[in-house]
C-alpha positions in Angstrom: -67.4 -164.8 190.6 -70.2 -162.4 189.6 -68.7 -162.0 186.1 -68.3 -165.7 185.7 -72.0 -166.2 186.4 -73.0 -163.5 184.1 -71.1 -165.2 181.4 -72.5 -168.6 182.2 -76.1 -167.2 182.0 -75.5 -166.2 178.4 -74.9 -169.8 177.3 -77.6 -171.8 175.4 -77.6 -174.4 177.9 -78.3 -171.8 180.7 -81.0 -170.2 178.7 -82.8 -173.6 178.2 -82.6 -174.2 182.1 -84.1 -170.9 182.8 -86.9 -171.4 180.3 -87.8 -174.8 181.9 -87.7 -173.1 185.3 -90.2 -170.3 184.3 -92.4 -173.1 182.7 -92.5 -175.1 186.0 -93.6 -171.8 187.9 -96.5 -171.4 185.4 -97.6 -175.0 186.3 -97.1 -175.3 189.9 -96.4 -172.0 191.7 -97.6 -168.9 190.2 -101.1 -168.8 191.7 -99.8 -168.5 195.3 -97.9 -165.3 194.3 -100.9 -163.9 192.6 -103.1 -164.5 195.6 -101.2 -162.1 197.5 -100.1 -164.5 200.4 -97.2 -166.6 201.1 -98.0 -169.9 202.5 -96.9 -168.9 206.0 -98.7 -165.6 206.1 -101.8 -165.0 208.4 -102.2 -161.4 207.7 -100.5 -158.4 206.3 -100.7 -154.6 207.5 -98.9 -152.6 204.9 -95.5 -154.2 204.5 -95.5 -155.9 207.8 -96.6 -159.7 207.9 -98.0 -161.5 210.8 -96.9 -165.3 210.3 -99.1 -168.3 210.6 -96.7 -169.5 213.3 -97.2 -166.2 215.3 -101.0 -166.5 215.1 -100.8 -170.1 215.8 -98.6 -169.5 219.0 -100.9 -166.5 220.2 -104.1 -168.6 219.4 -103.0 -171.6 221.3 -101.8 -169.5 224.3 -105.2 -167.9 224.7 -107.0 -171.0 224.2 -105.1 -172.9 226.8 -105.4 -169.9 229.1 -109.1 -169.7 229.1 -109.4 -173.4 229.0 -107.5 -173.4 232.5 -110.0 -170.8 233.8 -112.8 -173.0 232.9 -111.3 -176.0 234.2 -111.3 -178.1 230.8 -109.5 -178.0 227.5 -111.7 -176.1 224.7 -112.4 -177.4 221.2 -111.7 -175.4 218.1 -115.3 -174.7 217.8 -115.8 -173.6 221.3 -112.9 -171.4 220.9 -114.3 -169.9 217.9 -117.6 -169.1 219.5 -115.9 -167.4 222.4 -114.0 -165.3 219.7 -110.6 -166.4 220.8 -109.0 -166.6 217.2 -110.5 -163.2 216.3 -108.9 -161.6 219.6 -105.7 -163.3 219.0 -105.5 -162.0 215.4 -106.7 -158.6 216.4 -104.1 -158.1 218.8 -101.3 -159.3 216.4 -102.7 -157.0 213.5 -102.5 -154.0 215.9 -99.0 -154.8 216.6 -98.1 -155.2 213.1 -99.7 -151.7 212.3 -97.5 -150.3 215.0 -94.4 -152.2 213.6 -95.4 -150.9 210.2 -95.6 -147.3 211.4 -92.1 -147.8 213.3 -90.5 -149.1 210.2 -92.0 -145.9 208.2 -90.6 -143.6 211.0 -87.1 -145.5 210.9 -87.3 -146.2 214.7 -84.7 -148.7 216.1 -83.0 -150.1 219.2 -79.4 -150.9 219.6 -78.2 -154.2 220.5 -77.1 -153.1 223.8 -80.4 -151.5 224.8 -82.3 -154.7 223.4 -79.9 -157.0 225.7 -80.6 -154.8 228.6 -84.3 -154.9 228.2 -84.3 -158.8 228.0 -82.0 -159.1 230.9 -84.3 -157.0 233.0 -87.1 -159.1 232.5 -88.2 -160.8 235.9 -89.2 -164.1 234.0 -85.5 -164.7 233.3 -84.3 -164.1 236.9 -83.0 -167.2 238.4 -82.4 -168.6 242.0 -79.4 -166.1 242.4 -81.8 -163.1 242.0 -80.0 -162.2 238.6 -80.6 -162.7 235.0 -79.5 -166.1 234.0 -79.1 -167.4 230.4 -80.3 -171.0 231.3 -83.5 -169.6 232.7 -84.0 -167.6 229.6 -83.7 -170.7 227.4 -86.0 -173.0 229.5 -88.8 -170.3 229.5 -88.5 -170.0 225.8 -88.6 -173.7 225.2 -91.7 -173.9 227.5 -93.6 -171.4 225.3 -92.4 -172.6 222.0 -90.0 -169.9 221.1 -86.7 -170.1 219.4 -84.1 -167.6 220.8 -83.7 -165.7 217.5 -87.6 -165.4 217.1 -87.9 -164.2 220.7 -85.0 -161.5 220.2 -86.7 -160.3 217.1 -90.2 -160.2 218.8 -88.7 -158.2 221.7 -86.8 -155.7 219.3 -90.3 -155.2 217.5 -91.8 -154.7 220.9 -89.3 -152.2 222.0 -89.6 -150.1 218.8 -93.4 -150.2 219.4 -92.9 -149.0 222.8 -90.9 -146.1 221.7 -93.9 -145.0 219.6 -96.4 -145.6 222.5 -94.1 -143.3 224.8 -93.9 -140.6 222.1 -97.8 -140.8 221.5 -99.0 -140.9 225.1 -96.1 -141.0 227.6 -96.6 -138.6 230.5 -100.1 -137.8 229.6 -102.1 -137.4 232.8 -105.9 -136.8 233.3 -106.7 -132.9 234.0 -107.2 -132.0 237.5 -110.5 -130.3 236.6 -111.8 -133.5 235.1 -110.9 -135.4 238.2 -112.7 -133.0 240.3 -115.9 -133.3 238.3 -115.7 -137.0 238.1 -115.0 -137.1 242.0 -118.0 -134.9 242.4 -120.2 -137.0 240.3 -119.2 -140.2 242.2 -119.3 -138.9 245.8 -122.3 -136.6 245.7 -125.0 -137.7 248.1 -128.5 -136.5 248.4 -131.2 -136.4 251.1 -134.7 -137.5 249.8 -138.2 -137.4 251.2 -140.7 -139.6 249.6 -144.2 -141.4 249.6 -144.7 -145.0 248.5 -148.1 -145.8 246.8 -148.8 -149.4 246.9 -151.7 -151.7 245.8 -153.3 -151.0 249.3 -154.0 -147.4 248.0 -155.8 -148.9 244.8 -157.9 -151.6 246.4 -158.9 -154.9 245.0 -159.3 -155.2 241.2 -162.6 -156.3 240.2 -163.1 -159.2 237.7 -163.1 -158.2 234.0 -166.3 -158.1 231.7 -166.3 -160.8 229.1 -166.0 -158.2 226.2 -163.1 -156.5 228.0 -161.4 -159.8 228.5 -161.9 -160.8 224.9 -160.5 -157.4 223.7 -157.5 -157.6 226.0 -156.7 -161.1 224.9 -156.9 -160.1 221.0 -154.4 -157.1 221.8 -152.0 -159.4 223.7 -152.6 -162.7 222.0 -148.8 -163.4 221.4 -148.0 -163.4 225.0 -150.3 -166.5 225.6 -149.2 -168.2 222.5 -148.5 -171.9 222.8 -144.7 -172.5 222.0 -143.3 -175.2 219.8 -143.4 -178.6 221.2 -141.4 -181.5 220.0 -141.3 -185.3 221.0 -138.3 -187.7 220.6 -137.4 -191.4 220.9 -133.9 -192.3 222.0 -131.5 -195.2 223.0 -129.3 -195.0 225.9 -126.1 -196.9 225.9 -125.2 -196.8 229.7 -123.7 -199.3 232.2 -126.6 -199.9 233.9 -128.5 -201.0 230.6 -125.6 -203.5 229.9 -124.9 -204.7 233.6 -125.5 -208.5 234.2 -125.2 -209.1 237.9 -126.2 -212.8 237.2 -122.6 -213.2 235.5 -120.9 -212.1 238.7 -120.2 -215.3 240.9 -120.0 -215.3 244.7 -116.3 -216.1 244.3 -115.8 -213.0 242.2 -117.4 -210.8 244.7 -115.5 -212.6 247.7 -112.2 -211.8 245.9 -113.1 -208.3 245.5 -114.2 -208.0 249.1 -110.8 -209.4 250.2 -109.1 -206.9 248.0 -111.1 -204.0 249.4 -110.9 -205.4 252.9 -109.5 -202.0 254.2 -112.7 -200.2 253.3 -114.8 -202.6 255.5 -112.5 -202.9 258.4 -112.7 -200.3 261.1 -109.9 -200.1 263.4 -110.1 -199.6 267.4 -111.0 -196.1 268.0 -111.4 -194.0 271.3 -113.3 -190.8 272.3 -110.7 -188.6 273.6 -110.4 -185.4 275.6 -107.2 -183.5 275.9 -106.0 -180.8 278.2 -103.0 -178.6 277.1 -100.7 -176.7 279.4 -98.4 -173.9 278.9 -95.7 -175.4 281.0 -94.6 -179.0 282.3 -95.1 -177.6 285.7 -98.7 -177.0 285.3 -99.3 -180.2 283.6 -97.6 -182.0 286.6 -99.8 -180.2 289.2 -103.0 -181.4 287.2 -101.7 -184.9 287.0 -101.1 -184.9 290.8 -104.6 -183.7 291.4 -105.8 -186.5 289.3 -103.6 -189.1 291.0 -105.1 -187.6 294.3 -108.5 -188.7 293.3 -109.9 -185.7 291.3 -111.8 -186.4 288.1 -111.0 -185.3 284.8 -114.1 -183.2 284.8 -113.2 -181.8 288.1 -109.7 -180.7 286.8 -111.5 -179.0 283.9 -113.9 -177.2 286.1 -111.0 -175.9 288.2 -109.5 -174.3 285.1 -112.7 -173.1 283.5 -112.5 -175.4 280.5 -115.8 -176.5 278.7 -116.2 -179.8 276.8 -115.5 -178.0 273.6 -112.2 -176.8 274.7 -111.0 -180.4 275.4 -113.0 -182.7 273.2 -110.9 -184.3 270.3 -113.6 -186.7 269.1 -113.5 -190.2 268.1 -109.8 -191.2 266.8 -108.0 -194.2 265.8 -104.4 -194.5 266.5 -103.2 -193.5 263.1 -105.3 -190.2 263.4 -103.0 -188.8 266.0 -99.9 -186.7 264.4 -98.0 -186.8 267.7 -97.0 -190.4 268.4 -96.4 -189.9 272.0 -100.0 -188.8 272.5 -101.3 -191.6 270.5 -99.4 -194.2 272.4 -100.7 -192.6 275.7 -104.3 -192.7 274.6 -104.2 -196.3 273.5 -102.5 -197.4 276.6 -105.4 -196.4 278.7 -108.7 -197.9 279.5 -112.1 -196.6 279.4 -112.5 -193.7 281.8 -108.8 -193.4 282.5 -106.7 -190.3 282.4 -103.0 -190.2 281.6 -100.4 -188.3 283.4 -98.4 -185.4 282.0 -97.5 -186.4 278.4 -94.7 -184.4 276.7 -96.1 -183.8 273.2 -94.3 -182.2 270.2 -96.0 -178.7 270.6 -97.1 -178.8 274.4 -97.4 -180.8 277.4 -100.8 -182.4 277.6 -103.2 -184.7 279.9 -105.5 -187.0 277.9 -108.6 -188.9 279.0 -110.4 -191.8 277.4 -114.3 -191.4 277.7 -115.1 -194.5 275.6 -113.5 -197.3 273.7 -115.1 -198.4 270.3 -113.7 -201.9 269.5 -112.3 -202.8 266.0 -114.9 -204.1 263.7 -115.3 -205.6 260.1 -118.4 -205.4 258.0 -119.2 -209.0 257.1 -119.0 -210.1 253.3 -122.7 -211.0 253.6 -123.7 -207.5 254.3 -122.0 -206.1 251.2 -122.1 -208.9 248.9 -125.1 -207.5 246.7 -123.5 -204.1 246.6 -120.2 -205.6 245.3 -121.9 -207.8 242.8 -123.7 -204.7 241.5 -120.5 -202.6 241.2 -118.6 -205.4 239.5 -121.4 -205.9 237.1 -121.3 -202.2 236.2 -117.5 -202.1 235.9 -118.0 -205.1 233.4 -120.5 -203.2 231.5 -118.3 -200.1 231.3 -115.5 -202.2 229.6 -118.0 -203.2 227.0 -119.6 -200.0 226.2 -116.6 -198.7 224.1 -116.8 -201.7 221.8 -120.5 -201.3 221.5 -120.4 -197.9 220.7 -118.3 -198.4 217.7 -120.7 -201.2 216.5 -123.7 -198.8 216.9 -122.1 -196.0 215.2 -121.3 -198.2 212.4 -124.8 -199.3 212.2 -126.1 -195.8 212.2 -123.8 -194.9 209.4 -125.0 -197.8 207.6 -128.5 -196.4 207.8 -130.0 -198.4 210.7 -132.9 -196.8 212.5 -133.2 -196.5 216.0 -135.7 -199.2 216.4 -133.3 -201.3 214.5 -130.6 -200.4 216.8 -132.7 -201.4 220.0 -133.6 -204.7 218.5 -130.1 -205.5 217.3 -128.3 -204.6 220.5 -131.1 -205.4 223.0 -131.5 -201.9 224.0 -134.8 -200.3 225.0 -136.1 -197.6 222.6 -137.8 -195.0 224.8 -140.2 -192.0 223.9 -141.1 -188.7 225.5 -144.1 -186.7 225.6 -144.2 -183.2 224.2 -141.9 -180.6 225.6 -140.7 -177.0 224.6 -137.3 -175.6 224.3 -137.2 -174.9 228.0 -137.7 -178.6 228.9 -141.3 -177.9 230.0 -144.3 -180.3 229.3 -147.5 -179.1 227.9 -148.8 -178.6 231.5 -145.8 -176.6 232.6 -144.0 -179.3 234.7 -140.4 -180.4 233.9 -140.3 -182.9 231.0 -138.4 -186.3 231.8 -135.5 -186.3 229.5 -132.2 -188.1 229.5 -129.7 -186.1 231.1 -127.2 -185.4 228.4 -125.3 -182.0 227.8 -126.7 -180.1 224.7 -129.7 -182.5 224.3 -132.5 -179.7 224.4 -130.6 -177.4 222.0 -129.7 -180.3 219.6 -133.4 -181.4 219.5 -134.7 -177.9 218.5 -131.8 -177.3 216.1 -132.8 -180.8 214.4 -135.8 -182.0 212.5 -137.8 -185.0 211.8 -135.8 -187.4 209.5 -132.4 -185.8 210.5 -129.8 -188.1 211.9 -128.3 -186.4 215.0 -125.0 -186.7 216.6 -124.2 -189.1 219.5 -124.4 -187.3 222.8 -122.5 -188.4 225.9 -124.3 -189.1 229.3 -122.1 -188.6 232.3 -118.5 -190.1 231.9 -119.3 -193.6 230.5 -122.8 -193.3 228.7 -124.0 -192.5 225.2 -127.3 -191.3 223.7 -128.9 -191.5 220.1 -132.2 -189.7 219.5 -134.5 -188.9 216.6 -137.1 -186.1 216.5 -140.5 -187.8 216.1 -143.0 -185.1 216.3 -143.1 -181.3 215.9 -146.0 -179.2 217.0 -145.7 -175.7 215.7 -146.2 -172.6 217.6 -149.9 -171.7 217.7 -152.3 -169.2 219.2 -154.3 -170.6 222.0 -158.1 -170.1 222.3 -159.2 -167.8 225.1 -160.8 -170.6 227.0 -157.5 -172.4 227.2 -155.8 -169.6 229.0 -158.7 -167.7 230.6 -157.1 -167.8 234.1 -153.7 -166.6 232.9 -155.5 -163.9 230.9 -157.5 -162.6 234.0 -154.5 -162.4 236.0 -152.6 -160.5 233.5 -155.4 -158.3 232.9 -155.6 -157.5 236.6 -152.0 -156.8 236.9 -152.2 -154.3 234.0 -155.2 -152.6 235.5 -153.3 -152.3 238.8 -150.3 -150.8 237.1 -152.5 -148.4 235.2 -154.2 -147.3 238.3 -150.9 -146.9 240.3 -149.5 -144.9 237.4 -152.6 -142.6 237.4 -152.6 -142.1 241.2 -148.9 -141.3 241.2 -149.5 -138.8 238.4 -152.3 -137.2 240.4 -150.2 -137.0 243.4 -147.0 -135.7 241.7 -149.2 -133.0 240.0 -150.1 -131.7 243.6 -146.4 -132.0 244.7 -145.3 -129.9 241.8 -147.9 -127.3 242.4 -146.5 -126.9 245.9 -148.3 -129.1 248.2 -146.0 -130.5 250.7 -145.3 -134.2 251.1 -146.5 -134.2 254.6 -150.1 -132.8 253.6 -150.3 -135.2 250.7 -149.3 -138.1 253.1 -152.1 -137.1 255.5 -154.6 -136.8 252.5 -153.7 -140.2 250.9 -153.2 -142.0 254.5 -149.5 -142.4 253.9 -146.3 -141.7 255.9 -143.3 -139.6 254.7 -140.2 -141.6 254.6 -136.6 -140.4 254.4 -133.4 -141.6 253.0 -130.0 -140.0 253.6 -126.7 -140.4 251.9 -128.3 -141.5 248.7 -125.7 -142.1 246.0 -126.1 -142.5 242.0 -124.8 -146.0 242.4 -126.4 -147.7 245.4 -130.2 -148.5 245.6 -131.4 -148.1 249.1 -134.8 -149.1 250.6 -137.6 -148.2 248.3 -135.4 -146.3 246.0 -134.3 -148.6 243.0 -132.4 -147.7 239.9 -135.2 -145.8 238.4 -135.7 -143.8 241.4 -131.9 -142.8 241.7 -132.1 -141.5 238.1 -134.9 -139.2 239.1 -133.2 -138.2 242.2 -130.0 -136.9 240.5 -131.8 -135.4 237.5 -132.2 -132.1 239.0 -131.3 -129.7 241.9 -132.4 -129.6 245.5 -136.2 -129.2 245.6 -136.8 -131.5 242.6 -139.9 -133.7 242.8 -140.4 -136.8 240.5 -142.2 -140.0 240.4 -140.6 -143.6 239.7 -141.2 -147.3 240.2 -140.4 -148.5 243.7 -137.4 -150.8 244.1 -139.5 -153.9 244.2 -141.6 -152.9 241.2 -144.9 -153.2 243.0 -145.4 -149.5 243.8 -144.8 -145.9 242.9 -142.5 -143.5 244.7 -143.2 -139.8 244.8 -139.9 -138.2 245.8 -138.6 -134.7 246.8 -134.9 -133.9 246.8 -134.4 -132.3 250.2 -130.6 -131.6 250.3 -127.3 -132.1 248.4 -123.8 -132.7 249.7 -120.7 -132.6 247.4 -117.5 -133.3 249.4 -114.5 -131.2 248.9 -112.0 -132.5 246.4 -108.5 -133.0 247.6 -106.3 -133.7 244.6 -103.4 -135.0 246.8 -105.5 -137.6 248.6 -104.7 -141.4 247.8 -108.1 -141.9 246.4 -107.7 -138.9 244.0 -104.2 -140.1 243.0 -105.5 -143.7 242.3 -108.4 -142.1 240.2 -105.9 -140.0 238.4 -103.7 -142.9 237.5 -106.7 -145.0 236.5 -108.0 -142.2 234.1 -104.4 -141.2 232.7 -103.9 -144.9 231.8 -107.3 -145.0 230.1 -106.6 -141.7 228.1 -103.2 -143.2 227.1 -104.9 -146.5 225.9 -107.5 -144.5 224.0 -105.0 -142.4 222.2 -102.9 -145.4 221.2 -105.9 -147.2 220.0 -106.9 -144.3 217.7 -103.5 -144.3 216.3 -103.4 -148.0 215.7 -106.9 -147.7 214.0 -105.5 -144.9 211.8 -102.3 -146.9 210.9 -104.5 -149.9 209.9 -106.8 -148.0 207.7 -103.8 -146.1 206.1 -101.6 -149.2 205.5 -104.4 -151.7 204.7 -105.0 -155.0 206.1 -105.4 -158.5 204.2 -106.4 -161.6 206.1 -105.6 -165.2 204.9 -108.9 -166.7 206.0 -108.0 -170.2 204.6 -104.7 -170.2 206.3 -106.3 -169.2 209.6 -109.0 -171.6 209.3 -106.5 -174.4 208.7 -104.5 -173.3 211.8 -107.4 -173.4 214.2 -108.8 -176.7 212.8 -112.1 -175.3 211.2 -113.2 -175.2 207.5 -114.0 -171.6 206.3 -117.5 -172.2 206.8 -116.9 -172.7 210.6 -117.3 -176.5 210.7 -114.7 -178.7 212.3 -111.7 -179.7 210.2 -111.2 -183.5 209.9 -107.5 -183.5 210.8 -108.7 -182.4 214.3 -110.9 -185.4 214.8 -114.0 -183.4 214.9 
């Protein structure tokens, strides 16, 4: 057959056909080959490709997983902001780098070994406790895999695993490293310390005018007025469209009849119940009741309080045990039953009070029903009106025109900053729409903004109408704040100076006890101090100072609350003995060994990626995740 093909290719007709084929490639298809990417390729690492299908599957799985954790689906833009596409692609590129290296090393897995790996996967174990092919097919369908794709992926994974085991298998953390880390983590210290507070400094005097002016000039940016903005807006919410006058009394009465179960309260009873371990005990108590004792007397004889027997107010349907429910509703107020055989125990019940059945009259709920029905009617109208308003906005209609055309009020706000605060520092009154503040400060005057959603059934359109730029305030505008800041700085400076003075004395050999007497302070003590757990007056800064030197180290640090200074001295150090065989040491060894192995494999992957070279098909990936290459939403995703 090959000879026949060769002979056929030499005819003039075949040569003409080949020439036409080459010409068609030149017109339609050659650019795809010159660009270095097949139309189904997301990335290449050396000779190994990551297909767009693989990327799409990994990306969708990650997007869905994180969406489930957040409790709602994620949009492509949100996924991109969280770095989900980059993480999925990075993982696939790393696997491709390993597969590329495995190919270079001619690693392989036999069919028998691959079958054993797949059959040992717990995901494919059925109700029999063994591998089931039907279970395999079910799981693959649920995850969007064809069987041949999955087999290829598992083979590649097994080959990569061979390399991982060769690189890091059996690597463990050295015992000396474990001992050093254990000592670092479990070392404790005993610390004596003094706390210097504002009480030792005294009241800070008012600043002189020239000192305050100089301080303000040096710190002017801290008192700067932020950028303020104002908007006008139109809300399309059910309450704005509701027309209670359109709802007739007959409509409300029909709704009342439909919901009558919500307004009818069945007969209920306030019930007490004594439970008994045996029928004989219950009969004895029932005989006592029949002989004239009250339910309270029988309770007292058995040391039962009201909390032990009270069931509360219950309707007949509230009883899970029908026998007990029938007994309760067969009694009058104040009466007690005999022994009742319940499903779980024998009981005696007592009815303290009977609350008769009642129904809320229609007149009492008519206004509420009319309001609810008018809101429901408005909700049905909102979506139609939404489309009309969006069409009008697309046609260039301004908010004032929208309000007039659709009989919706156009509201305005006062000035507010990016934190939603007014010019006097109070919370600005703004519509409750997600993303409104961020959108306002990303927009500008004259820019048409996207419609925002209010709650589950409302919409908001807004325009920025005024922008007040950031400015330096005059000293008189912020004098009180500047005075407060000046005093705080003065206090901190004087606390630091006092702490430096006391520390110098401690470093020269003066004991903390003598320093405490001199400064009218008391020596405090903290035992069992660790590097990781702040305690009492010793915050993070103090802990760093405590562990910077050996026993006898003296240091100064801010107190835990930041309002004072601590002068400390390390009185003792304790390092527990290291037991390499202890469960804690073994757990630490396993954790560190895994980290070592992972680090080595990551270094290898990085080297393979650099050696083989990586090419990314940005356009193809953007198409898969529904975004344009500039990061904006792609139209095909309805964004």
